[in-house]
ROVOZA-99594 format. One record per residue (C-alpha): x, y, z; residue in three letters. Coordinates in pm, whole numbers, padded with zeros to 5 digits, always signed. Layout:
ROVOZA-99594
XYZala;...
end
This chain:
ROVOZA-99594
+11159-15777-11803met;+11133-15850-11431asp;+11290-15594-11196thr;+11415-15674-10843pro;+11202-15400-10677ile;+10859-15263-10771val;+10724-14946-10608ile;+10404-14748-10653gly;+10295-14440-10460leu;+09966-14293-10343glu;+10038-13931-10254val;+09789-13722-10057his;+09833-13346-10104val;+09645-13098-09887gln;+09510-12821-10111leu;+09560-12461-09996lys;+09198-12356-09963thr;+09041-12133-09699gln;+08756-12372-09625thr;+08700-12746-09622lys;+08599-12963-09915leu;+08227-12992-09837phe;+08152-12723-09575cys;+08249-12367-09481ser;+08465-12456-09180cys;+08813-12296-09201pro;+09097-12530-09289thr;+09324-12403-09010phe;+09258-12387-08638ala;+09481-12343-08334thr;+09272-12534-08078glu;+09150-12897-08113pro;+08792-12957-08227asn;+08713-12591-08295thr;+08688-12599-08675ser;+08400-12845-08699ile;+08034-12841-08796cys;+07749-13092-08848pro;+07856-13147-09211thr;+08221-13240-09150cys;+08112-13447-08849leu;+07846-13626-09053gly;+07548-13539-08834his;+07208-13659-08960pro;+07044-13410-09193gly;+07365-13229-09284ser;+07443-13197-09657lys;+07784-13157-09825pro;+07840-12880-10082val;+08146-12896-10311ile;+08421-12636-10264asn;+08471-12499-10618glu;+08821-12369-10537lys;+08929-12720-10433ala;+08789-12856-10759leu;+08981-12588-10952glu;+09306-12668-10765phe;+09261-13040-10826gly;+09206-12976-11195ala;+09516-12753-11210lys;+09730-13028-11065leu;+09577-13293-11290ser;+09641-13083-11603ile;+09997-12998-11492ala;+10062-13372-11455leu;+09938-13434-11808gly;+09615-13603-11702cys;+09298-13606-11910lys;+09016-13430-11722ile;+08701-13638-11696ala;+08387-13501-11868pro;+08200-13573-11546his;+08296-13673-11192ile;+08115-13849-10915gln;+08192-13888-10546phe;+08164-14207-10343ala;+08157-14315-09982arg;+08451-14527-09872lys;+08317-14710-09570val;+08549-14813-09288tyr;+08559-14785-08911phe;+08842-14606-08733tyr;+08845-14354-08444pro;+08965-14064-08661asp;+08679-14113-08909leu;+08383-13974-08718val;+08128-14043-08998lys;+08249-14404-09046asn;+08292-14323-09414tyr;+08515-14095-09621gln;+08389-13899-09921ile;+08627-13970-10208thr;+08622-14062-10575gln;+08631-14420-10699gln;+08493-14491-11048asp;+08501-14135-11185asp;+08822-13956-11078pro;+08898-13600-11183leu;+09206-13688-11390gly;+09356-13998-11551arg;+09672-14105-11734asp;+09935-13846-11648gly;+10309-13871-11593gln;+10621-13728-11431ile;+10955-13765-11608val;+11262-13826-11392leu;+11602-13668-11461asp;+11725-13976-11648asp;+11424-13964-11881gly;+11232-14244-11711lys;+10856-14192-11722val;+10655-14257-11405ile;+10295-14304-11511arg;+10015-14152-11306ile;+09705-14365-11302glu;+09466-14110-11151arg;+09421-13784-10958cys;+09112-13747-10747his;+08967-13534-10470leu;+08879-13661-10125glu;+08834-13538-09770glu;+09087-13596-09494asp;+08985-13784-09180pro;+09055-13638-08836gly;+09375-13697-08643ser;+09463-13900-08336leu;+09687-13763-08063ile;+09857-14034-07862arg;+09940-13960-07500glu;+10084-14177-07225ala;+09755-14329-07110asn;+09508-14219-07375ala;+09443-14152-07741val;+09264-13824-07815leu;+09068-13745-08131ala;+09087-13405-08300asp;+08837-13361-08584tyr;+08965-13025-08711asn;+09113-13205-09012arg;+08789-13386-09096ser;+08688-13259-09439gly;+09018-13092-09530ile;+09047-13110-09914pro;+09308-13353-10045leu;+09416-13441-10396cys;+09538-13799-10420glu;+09788-13888-10692ile;+09812-14261-10763val;+10105-14384-10970thr;+10155-14702-11162lys;+10413-14937-11004pro;+10686-14792-11226asp;+10954-14707-10968met;+11231-14959-10914thr;+11428-14799-10629ser;+11366-14586-10318pro;+11577-14311-10479ala;+11333-14294-10773glu;+11042-14260-10532ala;+11216-13972-10357arg;+11290-13800-10689glu;+10927-13843-10796phe;+10809-13669-10479leu;+11058-13384-10524lys;+10935-13325-10880lys;+10575-13336-10762leu;+10655-13078-10492met;+10818-12859-10755asn;+10498-12865-10963ile;+10288-12786-10655leu;+10510-12485-10580gly;+10465-12350-10933tyr;+10087-12393-10922leu;+10048-12213-10589gly;+09795-12468-10461ile;+10008-12601-10175phe;+10185-12420-09890asp;+10467-12629-09748gln;+10459-12430-09421asp;+10099-12513-09335ile;+09976-12787-09570cys;+10047-13157-09525ile;+10168-13404-09787ile;+10176-13775-09707lys;+10253-14082-09912ala;+10147-14445-09896asp;+10399-14669-10069ala;+10332-15011-10219asn;+10653-15212-10242val;+10734-15567-10345ser;+11046-15756-10445ile;+11113-16027-10699lys;+11264-16260-10435glu;+10923-16287-10263lys;+10715-16324-10581asn;+10617-15958-10570tyr;+10392-15999-10267thr;+10273-15642-10215arg;+10313-15456-09886val;+10168-15109-09827glu;+10343-14860-09597ile;+10103-14593-09470lys;+10140-14220-09403asn;+10506-14144-09474ile;+10590-13773-09450thr;+10896-13617-09617gly;+11135-13697-09904phe;+11405-13847-09684lys;+11151-14051-09492glu;+11006-14211-09807ile;+11354-14324-09905glu;+11435-14444-09553arg;+11108-14634-09520ala;+11141-14804-09857leu;+11507-14893-09802asn;+11418-15052-09470tyr;+11119-15238-09611glu;+11313-15377-09908val;+11581-15513-09674glu;+11317-15651-09435arg;+11139-15834-09714gln;+11465-15997-09819lys;+11510-16168-09481val;+11155-16210-09344gln;+10839-16386-09455asp;+10625-16147-09657val;+10245-16138-09662lys;+09990-15908-09819leu;+09953-15645-09545glu;+09951-15279-09444thr;+10243-15156-09235arg;+10316-14830-09057gly;+10642-14636-09052trp;+10811-14545-08723asp;+11049-14264-08817asp;+11206-14260-08470val;+11301-14628-08467lys;+11350-14634-08844gly;+11135-14946-08893ile;+10805-15051-09046thr;+10554-15239-08829tyr;+10250-15452-08909ser;+09914-15274-08879met;+09660-15503-09045arg;+09602-15729-09342ser;+09586-15543-09673lys;+09240-15420-09767glu;+09109-15447-10121glu;+08853-15216-10283ala;+08570-15458-10204ala;+08651-15436-09832asp;+08553-15068-09825tyr;+08202-15116-09958gly;+08216-14819-10194tyr;+07878-14668-10274ile;+07787-14356-10473val;+07764-14052-10244glu;+07387-13992-10233pro;+07410-13631-10114asp;+07622-13505-10405leu;+07521-13492-10774pro;+07725-13598-11074thr;+07933-13295-11175phe;+07966-13227-11547his;+08296-13059-11636ile;+08254-12785-11896asp;+08520-12764-12169thr;+08546-12385-12134gln;+08597-12422-11758trp;+08889-12657-11825ile;+09040-12404-12068lys;+09007-12130-11806asn;+09185-12344-11548val;+09454-12438-11800gln;+09519-12072-11880ser;+09611-12013-11514gln;+09891-12273-11516ile;+10232-12104-11545pro;+10527-12227-11748glu;+10651-12517-11534leu;+11008-12575-11422ala;+11115-12828-11687his;+10981-12609-11970ala;+11134-12298-11819arg;+11477-12459-11785ala;+11459-12592-12142ala;+11381-12240-12268arg;+11678-12090-12082trp;+11909-12358-12218ile;+11789-12299-12574lys;+11763-11919-12575glu;+12035-11816-12330trp;+12274-12114-12365lys;+12277-12163-11989ile;+12445-12471-11843asp;+12170-12738-11817pro;+12256-12821-11455val;+12238-12455-11353asp;+11912-12407-11543ala;+11738-12706-11382asn;+11858-12622-11031val;+11746-12257-11055ile;+11409-12348-11212ala;+11321-12581-10924thr;+11197-12294-10704asp;+10952-12061-10880ile;+11050-11760-10665glu;+11420-11811-10738val;+11340-11867-11107ala;+11145-11540-11121asp;+11431-11357-10948leu;+11684-11503-11193phe;+11479-11400-11497glu;+11455-11041-11371gln;+11835-11027-11329ile;+11907-11205-11659ala;+11720-10935-11853lys;+11979-10678-11743lys;+12307-10871-11717val;+12453-11164-11910asn;+12222-11461-11837pro;+12517-11702-11807ile;+12683-11473-11551thr;+12351-11438-11368ala;+12292-11814-11360ser;+12643-11876-11225his;+12599-11634-10936trp;+12237-11722-10855val;+12318-12092-10829arg;+12659-12074-10660arg;+12603-11781-10425glu;+12234-11698-10380val;+12119-12061-10355leu;+12427-12161-10155arg;+12356-11897-09891leu;+11988-11997-09878met;+12081-12364-09834asn;+12351-12294-09574asp;+12105-12090-09368asn;+11811-12323-09440lys;+11607-12029-09571gln;+11356-11978-09849thr;+11395-11674-10074leu;+11117-11497-09881lys;+11318-11536-09560gln;+11612-11344-09710thr;+11642-10981-09818gln;+11750-11069-10173phe;+11590-10864-10449asn;+11655-10823-10819ser;+11767-10459-10790glu;+12051-10525-10547gly;+12170-10843-10717leu;+12157-10680-11060thr;+12370-10390-10936glu;+12640-10612-10791val;+12655-10828-11104leu;+12676-10519-11326glu;+12974-10402-11119leu;+13132-10745-11154tyr;+13067-10768-11530glu;+13227-10427-11586his;+13528-10533-11376lys;+13453-10265-11118lys;+13480-10520-10836ile;+13659-10851-10792thr;+13504-11192-10747asn;+13577-11180-10374lys;+13415-10839-10326ile;+13108-10955-10522ala;+13078-11259-10294gln;+13101-11042-09982asn;+12838-10798-10109ile;+12596-11079-10199ile;+12640-11219-09849arg;+12538-10880-09709glu;+12244-10852-09951leu;+12100-11170-09799ala;+12047-10983-09472asn;+11966-10625-09572lys;+11867-10413-09870lys;+12115-10150-09991phe;+12271-10015-10309ser;+12588-10214-10396pro;+12710-09927-10617lys;+12688-09678-10331ala;+12841-09933-10092phe;+13142-09992-10321val;+13199-09621-10367lys;+13164-09540-09997glu;+13403-09818-09889asn;+13652-09765-10174lys;+13611-10123-10298leu;+13650-10059-10671glu;+13901-10287-10842thr;+14256-10157-10836val;+14400-10192-11187ala;+14679-09935-11160asp;+14980-10144-11264glu;+15228-09901-11115gly;+15072-09916-10769ala;+15027-10292-10789leu;+15389-10343-10899glu;+15507-10167-10583val;+15288-10396-10372leu;+15406-10707-10556cys;+15771-10619-10489lys;+15688-10554-10124lys;+15525-10899-10089val;+15819-11068-10266ile;+16056-10908-10015thr;+15835-11014-09720glu;+15792-11376-09837gln;+16136-11513-09939pro;+16040-11875-09862lys;+15738-11864-10096ala;+15953-11703-10364val;+16214-11977-10330glu;+15947-12250-10348asp;+15794-12092-10658tyr;+16131-12086-10832lys;+16161-12458-10754lys;+15840-12515-10951gly;+15573-12511-10677glu;+15278-12335-10844glu;+15080-12311-10520lys;+15346-12071-10386ser;+15249-11826-10662leu;+14888-11849-10548met;+15004-11772-10193phe;+15189-11461-10313leu;+14881-11347-10510ile;+14676-11393-10195gly;+14917-11174-09998gln;+14883-10893-10252val;+14505-10928-10246met;+14516-10910-09867lys;+14708-10579-09881his;+14443-10436-10117thr;+14151-10580-09917lys;+14051-10788-10217gly;+14023-10495-10457thr;+14323-10573-10681ala;+14270-10738-11018ser;+14393-11097-10957pro;+14488-11140-11323gln;+14705-10827-11328ile;+14866-10926-10995val;+14946-11271-11133arg;+15104-11129-11449glu;+15310-10876-11251leu;+15441-11136-11005leu;+15543-11374-11283ile;+15717-11091-11466ser;+15909-10975-11156ile;+16007-11328-11052leu;+16156-11423-11390lys;
end
């Protein structure tokens, strides 16, 4: 059945290797044009040599995406002329990609098919200044893995979700560092109203930007003439702009790379690579849901980040997993999000969080005290048990002492008492809050509630 919008993605992921794809130049440099050599600049007589770690990382990603690994691979030259491509060709894969026929499943169960995963080198980069364009070839030869999807997405939101799930897989595999590596997407989008005339948007960076660019382009296509073309994305102006007519494969004059052999992929090598792939997020969340009966939403949110997932599993082995999942999602992740931090940027550790949750589970501290301690654990390491003892924060459950406090609050708050007797339930919550304030949050809220109701009868 025809759909109003058709979207396919070509995602370019920089692999976290120390050296480039076909030479020994380092992949990171601080000054322009300092990480270059005759090979990545394509000087006559230079010969490329495959980076085995890049091949391993590409295979890891292909397997994790459910792709079939090719029995042999071959590289090709993609010939085109542009200032950032110093050799006037890019070494990539055309007829024999590393992986084929994978998939990513969205939250609603929709399958986004992956046509191919292949390795290629990055071109250089252009730096635009007021009166000049400068070329920096440090990126020439950086190893990329390109993931090409089928045109299975039917909304910009689906494209954004696809990229988020891909990033999640990359994080689990450890082959991509979001602080230093680059991920870019080219999006092919067409709409039914214009007979599905395909437009490509080049080099979009970021989840929000892919959604913004596609939303803009869909609306533009509805009101403007549409032709087969390649457009750029201006994230400042929030618009796409025409770059050139759309190239087809024949326009690139692909030829087999003469300086690289055909690589035969050994079955045992594939098994070795496969053995290094950890349990991925979706499988991990499914296991928690089945074995620990954790809320599915909590499980999937926690499993998204491998470091947070590891932390949660360490805690869940010592305290009730459902309790652990509640606090990790609603406090640990909330604090990280509020402060825009990764787990590594906090001081959270399993020992401290386990201690505070053990105190909470055994009713040694109240919900409020637990929240306050977790907030402190984000910034420094300490023993919550020692902290509670030193600051006299253990839950007050002495009914005699609490009854005295409840009567004191009732005397101090006659208006709230009157409102409660008129049927205003929120006035009871106010009175509970006053008692909790007197005890600095250490009173048992349930006991306070029961005492107040009993006294106010």
